[in-house]
N, C-alpha and C positions, 0 to 999 in steps of 0.2 A: 506624582509618582507614588506616594504613600498609598493612595486609594487604589492604584493599579496593583501594587504589591499585596495589599490586603486581600483584594479579590482574587488574585492568583493563589495566595496561600490557602484561602478557603476552598478554591476549586481542587487543588492538589492535596489538601488535607495535610499540610506541613505548616511549620511556624513562619510568621512573618519575618523573623530574624533570618531564617534560612533563605527565603526569597530575597530579602534585601541584599544578602551577601552574594548570592548567585548573580543577581541583576547587576550588581557593581562589577563583579568579575567579567561578566559578558560585555558590559559597556566599556571596560578597559581593554577588550580585544582578546580575552582569554577564550579558548575553545572548550567545548563540552567535554572532550576526552581528557584535556588537561585538568579541568576543574574536578571532574568525577574521580580522577586518579590521584591528583597531587594536592588538592585543596579541600580534603575531607573535613578537617577541623573548622575551616571557614564556613562551609555550607551545612555542617551537621550531617555529613556522609550522604548527601543527595547522590543517587546513582545516575548513570548516563540516561536511563529511560526517564527518570523524573526531570532531569535537566533538559531533555529534549522537549517534554511536554511543557515545561516552564518556558522555554525559549519560544515555542509556538504560541502559547497563550500570551506571552509578553508582546509578541508581534501583533496579535489580534487586538489586544487591549490598547496598545499604543495607536494602532490605526483607528480604533473606535474613538479614542480620546481626541485625536485630530479631527475626526468627523463631527464629534459632539461640539467642539469649539467652532468649527465652521458653521454648523447649524445655528448655534447660539448667536454668532456674529450676524448671520443673515437675518434672523428674526429681529435682532436688536436694531439692525439698520432700517427695518420696516416699521420701527417704533411700536412693535406688538408684543414685546417680551415682558410678560408679567411675572411677579415673583412666584406665583403658583406654577406657571409654565416653566420657568427656570429650574424649579425644584424637581418637576417631573423629568426634564431633560437630563439633569445631573444625576437623578436616580435611575435612569434607564440602564438596564443590565446587558442589553443585546443591541446589535446594530439594527435589527428588525424593529424593536421598540422605538429606538431613536427616529427611524424613518417614518414610523406611523405618527409620532408626535409632530414631526416636521411637515407632514402631508398637507395640512391646511395652509401652510405658509410658504410652501415650495413654489418657486417661480415656475409657472407653467404657461402653455399656450392658451390663448383666449378661449374660454369655455362658454357653453350655453348658459351656465349659471352666472358667469361674470357679465355676459351680455345682458341677461335679465336684470342684474343688479344695476347696471348702467342705465337701464330703462326705467329704473325707479320701482321695480317690482318686489323688493325685499320686505317692505311693510305688509304687503299682501300675504306673502308667505309666512311672516311672523304672526299676522293676525289669524290666519286659518290654523296654524299649528298650535298657537297658545289658546285659542278659543274655538273648538270645533262646533260651537253653537252658531257660528257665523255661516251664512249661506254662501258657498263659493261663487255662484253665478252673480248673485246680487252684489257681493263685495268686489268682484273682479270688474264689474261694469265701471266702477269709478277709476279704474287704471287703464282703460282704453286710451291710447294716444298714438295716432297714426304717425306723428312726427317722431316719436320715440321708437317706432317699429312695432308697436302693439296695436294690431289691427282690430282685434275683437276680444271678447271675453275668454274665448278658448286660447288665444295667444297669451293673454294675461295669466291664465291658470297654468298653462304649460311652462311659462317663464318661472312662476312661483314654484312649480314642481321641480324644475332644474336646480333652483337655489337650495331647496330642502334636500334634494337627492345628494348634492355635493356636501352639504352640512352633515348629513347622516353618514355618508361614506368616508368621511375624514375624521371620524371620532376614534381616537387611538384605543380607548378601552373597549369599544364595541368591536373594532377590528381584531383585538386580542381574543376576545371571547369567541367570536365566530371562527377564528383560525384554530383555536383549541378544540372547539366543537367538531369542525370538519376533520381535523386530524384524528380525534378520538373515535368518531362514529362514521367517518366517510369510508366508502368502498370504491376502490379503484376499478373502473369498468374499462376494459380494453377490447376493441373490435378491429376487424380488418376493413381497410378502405375498400369500398366497392370496386371491383374490377382488378384488384391487386392480388387476388388469391394465388395465381400461378407465379407471378413475379416475386412475391414474398413467401414462397412455400417454406423457407427455413424458419419463418416466424409462425407457422401454422398453429402451434400450441397456444398462441395468444390471440387467435382469430375470434375467440369468444371467451374471455377470461375476466374473472371477478374475484377480488380478495380484499380484506381490510387494508386500508391505505397505510396504517401504522405498522403493519406486519410485512410489507413487501420487502424481501431480502435484497441485499445490494446487487447480486448478480442478476436477479430477475428485473429489478428496476432499470438497470443499465441496458439490458436487452430490449425492454419496452421502449426506452428513449431512443435506442438505435433504430428500432422498427419505425418509430414515428418519424425520425429524421430522414429515413429513406422513403417516407411516403407510403408505407405499407400499413402502418397501424394508426389508430386514433384512440384517444382516451378521454375520460371525464371522471369527475368525482361525483359519486351518487351517495345520497343519504336516504334511509328508509326503504320502503318497498319498491324495487325497480319496475314492478308491474302496475304500480299505482297510476291514477290519472295524471298525465303530464301537465295538465292545467291546474291541478290541485296546488295550493300554496306550498312552497318549499319550507321545511322546518326553520331554516335561517330567517325567513320573513317574520315568523313569530318572535324570534329573538330580537330582530331589529325593532319591531313594533313595541315589545316589552321594554327595551332599552330606552326608547324615547317616549314611553307612556302613551302609546297610541292603541286605542281599542275601539271596536265598533259597537257603539251604544245607540246606534240609529240616530245620531245627531246629524245635522245638515252636512258637515264637513268630514264625517268619519269615512264615507266611501272614498272621497277624494284622497284623504290621507292614506287610506289603505292602498290606493293605487300608487302613491308616492313610495310607500314601503316596497311594494312589489317591484316597481321600476328601479329602486335603489339596489335590490338584490340582483335582479335579472340584467340590468344594464351596467351598473357600476361595480358592485361587489363580487358577484358570482365568478366572473371571469378573472377579476383581479386576484381574488383569494385562491382560486384554483391554480393560477400561475405561480403565486407565492408558495403554495404548498408543494407543488410539483418541483419548484426550485429547491425547497427544503429537502424533498425526497432525493433529488439529484445530489445535493451537497452531502447528505448522509451516505448515500450509495457510493459517492466518489471517495469520501473519507475512509469508508470501510474497504473499498477496493484498493486504495492506496496503501492501507495498512496490511492488507493481504499480500500485496506485491512486496512491501518492505520486509515483512516477515519472512516470506519465501526467499527473497534476495539474501537476507542475513544468513539463513540456513545454508544457502548454496555457497556463499562466500566463506562461511565458516566450516565447510566440509573438510574432511580429513585430508591432509596432503599425503601423497604416496612417499614423498621424501627425495632426497638428493641422490637419485640413481639415474644413470644414463638411460634414455627412453627413446623408442621409436614411435613416432606419430603417424598413424595411417588415416588418410582421408579417403574413405571408400568411394568407388565409383564402378560402373559397369563398362560401358563402351569406352569411356575416357581413361579407364584404368584407375588403380589405387595410387594416390600421391603418397610418397614416403618422405619423412624428415627425421633426422637423428639429432638429439640434443644431449649435451652432457648433463652431469648432475645439477649444475647451476642453471640449466636452461639455455646455455650458449649453443648456437647452431653449429653443427658439425658436418653433416652430409645430407644429400637429398637425392631423390630419383622417382621412378614410377614402375610399378609392376602391373601385369595384365592377366590375372588369374581367372577372370570371369569371361563369359561370352561377350563379344564374338571371338576374342583371341584365344581364350582357354589355356593360357600358359601356366597351369597350376604348379607343376613340379619346378619349373624354372623360377617362379615367384618365390617358392619356399626356399630354394637355394640362394636366391638374391637376399632375402631377409636374413638367412643364417649367416651369410658373408658380412652383412652390415653389423649384425649382433656380435660377431666375433671381433671384428675390426674395432669396434668402439666399446666393447665390454657392456653391452646393453643388458639391462635387467628387467625393463618394463616395456610392454607394448600397449600403447593407447590407441583405441579404435573409435573413430567418430561414429556416432549412432545415426547417421543419415542413410541415404540410399546404399544398398549392398552391404550394410553393416554386418548382418548376420552371416552373409556368405563370406565376408572378410574375417569375421570372428572364427568361422570354421577353418579358414586357412591358418590363422594364427594357432589354433588348437592343434592342427596337424604339425605345424612347425615345432611346437613344444613337445609333442609326443615322438616326433622323429629325432629331435636333438635335445634329449633331457639334460645333457651335460651343460647347456647354455643357462639353465636355471632361470628360465623366463616366466613372467607372470603377465597374463593378458587381461585388460580391463576395458569395458565399454565406457566411453566418455560422452557426456552430453556436449554436443558441438554447437549448441545455440549461440549465435553471435560470432562464430569463428570467421564467417565470411565477411561480417562487418569489420572485424579487426583487419582481415587480410587486405581490404581495400582502403583502410584508413590512412591518413597522412602519417600517423605515428609509425605504423607498420612499414611504410615505404622508407621511412628514415632508419628504423631499427634493422630492417632486412632489405636493403636497397637493391640487392642483386638477385632477388628471388621472385619467381613468378607468384602471383597471388594465390594460386592453388597450393603451393608448397608453403607459403606463409600460413595457410589454414592448417596444414599438417603440423607445423611448428607449434601453433597455438594449441592444438589438440594435445600434443605431447606435454607441453608446459602446464596446461590446466590439470593434468593428472599429477604432475609433480607438486604443484602448488596452486590450487584453484584461485585463491585470493590474489596472488601476485599476477596472474594472468588475466583474470576477469576485470581487474580495475582498468585495463587498457580499453575496455569496451563501455560504451554508453549503457548504463544499467538497464534502460528501457529496451535494449536489444537482446537481453539475456532470455527473455521469454518466460518468465514465471509470474506474469501479471494476470489480472482479471479485468478485461475490457480496458486495458491500459491506454488505448487511443481514444477512449471516450471520456476520460477524466481530465481535469485541469492539468495541463502539462507543466505549469509553473509549480503547482503544489506537488505534483508527482516528482519532478526533478529535485525539489527541495528535500522531500522525504527520502528519496533513494540516495541522494548525496550524503545525507546524514548517516544512513545505514552504512554506506561504504566507508565513511570517515571513522565511524565507531569500530567497525570490524578491523580496519587496517591498524588502528592504534591499540586495539585490544590484543592483537597478535604481536605487533612490533615489526620493525623493518630492519634488514641487514643494510647498513649504510654503504657497504662496499660492493653490493651486488644489485641493489634496487634500481628499478627503471624510473624514468621521469614520472609516468602516471602513478606509480606506487608512492613515490616520494611526495608528490603533489597532495596526496590524501593524508600525509602526516600532519598532526596538529601544528599550526602556526606556519606551515610551508604553503607556497603557491607554485604555479608553473615556473615563474621566473627564478625563484630560489632553488627549485628542484633542478632546473637546467644548470644553474650556476654550481650546484653541488656536483653534478655529473661532470661538468667541465673541469672543476677543480680536481676531481678524482682522476680524470684522464690526463691532466697536465702535471699534477704533483704526485700521483701515485695514490694507493689506497690510504684510507684514514687510519691512523694508528691510535687516535684518542678522540673522544668527543670534543675536547678542547679545540681540536684542529678545525672544527666547524666554524669557529669564530673567524677564521681566516677566509671564509667563503665570502665572495663579493655580495654585498647587500643583505647579509645575514647578521642582524644586530642582536643586542642583548635580549630584547623582548622575544624575538623569534627563537633564539637559542633556548630561552626558558621554556617556551611552549613545546618545542620539538625534541629537545635532547633526551628526555626520558623514554621516548618511543623509538629512538634510533639505536640499533645495536652494532657493536664492533666485536666481532669474533677474533679471539687471540690478539687482542690489542694490548697497549701498554698498561692499562688498568683493568683488572678482571671485572670490575663493576660496570665497565662499558658494555658488557655483553648481557647485562641484566636490565630489569625495569626500574632499578633504583635510580632516582634522579640525581644529577650531579650536585644539587644543593644539599643532598643528604649524605654525600661521600664522607664528610668529616664525622658524622654521627656513626657510620659503620666503622671507620678507622678507629674511633674511640672504642668500639666494641672489641676490635681486634687487639688493641692495647690491653684491654681489660682481660682478654683471654690469654695474653702473652704469646700470641701467634701472628705469623704474617697474615696480611689481609686475604691472600688467596686461599689460605687454609681454613678460614672460617666459612667461606662460601661453599655450601654443600655439606657442611658439618651438621647433620641433622641433630645429634645429641646435644651439641653446644647450643644451637639455635633454640631448640625446644626447652632447654634449661632456663632460658631468659623469660622474664615476666614483663610483658609490655607496659603494665601500669607503673612499674618501678623505673622505667626508662624515660618517662615523659619529662620533657624539659620546656623552656620558653619557646623553642622553635618548632618542636614536633609533638603532637598529641598522640593519644593511644591508637586511633584508626590508622594513621600514617605508619606508626611504628609496627603495627601488626602487618601491614603491607610490606614493609621493608624486611621483616623477619621471614615472612612467607617467600619472598623472592630470594633471600639468602639460602633458605632451605632447598628450594628448586629454582635455581637461577635460569632465566630465559625460558621458563615453562611455557609451552604452547598450549593455549586454552582450547585448541581444537581437539576433537576426538581421535581415537586410534583409526588408522586406515582399514577399511573393509570394502568389499565390493560384491555385487551380486553375480551368481553364477547362473547364466541362462541355460535352460534345458536343451540339450542336443536334439535336433530334429523338430524343435518348435521355433520356426523362424519367420513365419508369416501368419496372417490372420486365420487362414485356412487350416493351419495346423492345430489351432486351439480346439479343445473339446471341453464341454462342461464337466466339472469334477476334477480337472487337473489342478495339482498343487505346484506352484511355481515360485521361484525367487524373482524379485524384481527391485528396481530403484524407484523411490518416491520422486517424481519430477515436479509436482505442483501440489500445494495444498490450498483448498478453498473453504469457504464457510459450509459447504454441503458435502465435503468429503476430500478424498486424495486421489490423484492420478498416479498410476504406477506403470512403469515401463517393464514389460516382461519379455522384451526382445523380439516383438513382432511388428515393429514400425508403426504401432498404434497404441497409445496409452489406454489402459483400462481404468475404470472408476470404481474405487471402494467408496460407496455412499457412507455418510456419517453414521448411519444405523448399522453399518456392517463392519465398523472399525474395531468394535469391542463388544463383549457381553455386558459391559457396564454402560451407564448413561454417559454419553459424550456430548458436552455442551459446545466445545470448540475442538475441531479435528486436530489442531496443533497440540492438544493435550496428549495425543497418542502418537502422532508422526510428525515429521517435518521433512522438507525438501532435502534429498540426499540420503535418507535412511534406506537401508536394505531391509526388505520385509518379505515374508512368505504369505502368498495369497492363494485363494481357491477360485478357480473360474466358475462363475455361477451361470452365465449365459453369454452367448456370442450372437450378435446380429450382424452377419456378414454384409448384408445389403447396405445397412446404414453405418457399418464399420463401428460398431459399438461393443465394448467389452464390459460386462458387469462382473466385478471381482468382490471377494469377501475376505477379511482378515480373521473371521470366525471360521476356522477350518472345519468345524463340525456342522456347519449349515448344510441343509439339504439342497440338492441341486434341482433346478426347475426341469420339469419334463413336459413334453407336448405343448410347448409354448406357454405354460403356466409360469407365474411368478415363483422365484425361489422361496422355500419355506424355511423359517428360522428353526434352529435345533431346539431341543428341549430347554436349553439354557437361554431364557428369554433376555434379549437386549432391552435395556431401559430406553432405547430409542425406538423400540417397536411397540405396537399395540398389545394390550393385555396385561393388566396389573398396574399398580401405582407408579412403579419406576418408569413406565412407558408414557407417562403424561408429560406434556410439554408445559412451558411456563404459563400458557394461558389456561391450563387445565384440561385442554382437549387432547385426546389420544392421537398419536401420529397415525395417519391413515395408511393402511396397507398398500393402497394403490398410489403409485408415485407418477406424476406427470413428467414427461420429458422436459428437461431444461431447454430454454429457448435462447437463441443468439443468432448471429449472422455475421459473416465476413471474417476473413483472416484465419491464420493457422490456429491461434489461441481460441478464436471464436468457434472454429469447428470442434476443438477439444471440448469447450464448454457446452456446445450443442449436444454432446454425448452425456452430459451430466444428468442425473436424474434427481431432481429436487422434490421435496415434499409438496403436498397440495396447499391450498389456500389456508388450511388450518395451521400451517407451520408457524 
């Protein structure tokens, strides 16, 4: 355990003491949100991001230790475990290094090399390898044995060759050197499979593609892997001049020969040993290492894609809530009408119906009157409009409603409805809204996600929310684990109203699971609302440990104890009560008393139970109790008359919502049913290494339309509003303020020292709605 913790401490650049403390808490069943919020003194104030990384590395390291012990036991059982080998195995830092060391001892099916050893040919192989002065034909003649399956000298030499090939190919140090060499100097060459040009048209930008292996970005790698899986693309790793003679020795062959001390000095066995080296690379190592490296590339690409998804999901979950106002949810449609649902300020369903303002019915005025009637009846303040089919037409309807009846004080907002249909058809939705049609459930969800995106989106599988990058092409286990961690962190950062929260929301609270969440709801229904956090202890199967983990994240508004509405943990109530006695005021009066709270010095309040970090958190919570960490609510105003792709014109400046952020830019919804792309180079006049430095999902931004490709349904946008618009099919030209992501000047140089090319290839992908979006993305060329 100490070795594992030392390694993690080094990786995360924190002290071993911090890691030891965090690991102990995790092993005791504490959650990351609880540790990061309420055990800062114990861990030295590790934050949730550090703790998540620690948790992931701990899992990896423990899995590796289990594998290490399995390998050591296996080699020991073979009676081949030397002190030197044991030291190498114990010093291996990665799973890959472990497997390389294990390769010669790994049980495997009967190989040609094993068959040759059984035929007694290993002395021949050793003799030729150790002394190339030996003549292969002459020496091999002494090993011809028909009974052993060695018919002639050729068979003997072939057997000896197989023995050396296996020996050469199973050397861990050589494998490590070759792998590093190919990763550093290799070029990924991608081509279309002959005859698949039409079938794989969406991958056409990869039909003849070449770029440095180590520089292939995540989205491009995953697109290539998808194309290969669909039988459209094929790839290989090349080193050196691709136009060179294919029969010329591969550079790796020289490395193999050098590693084993083989050189051609015109000795009798030199040519034969050279052939062994060539076969070792072309038969044994070339394909093996290419598979390994492409697997590494996939792992890196997956990790990056999962991180992109997790970051976007966090931004979406932490989007500003519109608040507790009665809301009408509109799920737009044409022929089938617009489904309408009304919810009160807490999201409780009130009313439903359907209107038919669009063709073929065209009941425009009647629809407006119906909506006005619902608004008056239920004192509605917000109109949430799903951004699917007919959304802009429905938005126009809502706008006319607001203009016709200004006294209603309505605000209309376009809402991303991704995942609403998944929720509508879910088992939970059928229990929550049992008497409603699935289409009405969708309208309810649209209304609720405007009021509180977090509380509604937790009811949906995160993978269905649609802010990922090739989410179906990555490890679903790793993806689910990462997204679940994001949801858990977001829910606990905001806190949960114990008396209104749903089962899915409660399930994400630190320490709770589905069973305890359902028991809380059942207790609430049978016993009435919770008046105190202490009442949680009466809930079935909610013990002291669960209470400790969960209580600080559960809020009770207007309860018996005013601290129950804050993030102050019950274990600190006595501390706060001491502050109230010190001030000579009732407890309720010091909460929100900014002058009093700011007059306190945390360092002077430290005691045996609470250190300065926790005391600072307590004081911050007393100053602004129950403070929501989410931003103030804002929304984009789409331009009237710009409702479909055909309405866009180059040069337009529009407001829009950022729907997705990738490594190469941001997608923005400007209200035309097709997101546009702001390439990373058009996000700012300054150099942008990571688009998330500038924007995040849910942001409202102003963009300029640079070009519109109606045939391919692609929109190029810029957040540099003074950029020149493309004319006559030319690329847009940057303004006089040169972006550091553009060529021309030192700021425009990328990490490799090469300037970013003015010409951008179209990003490649295939299949699915998100894939279609990524197909519109324009990435940089192979110099990126």
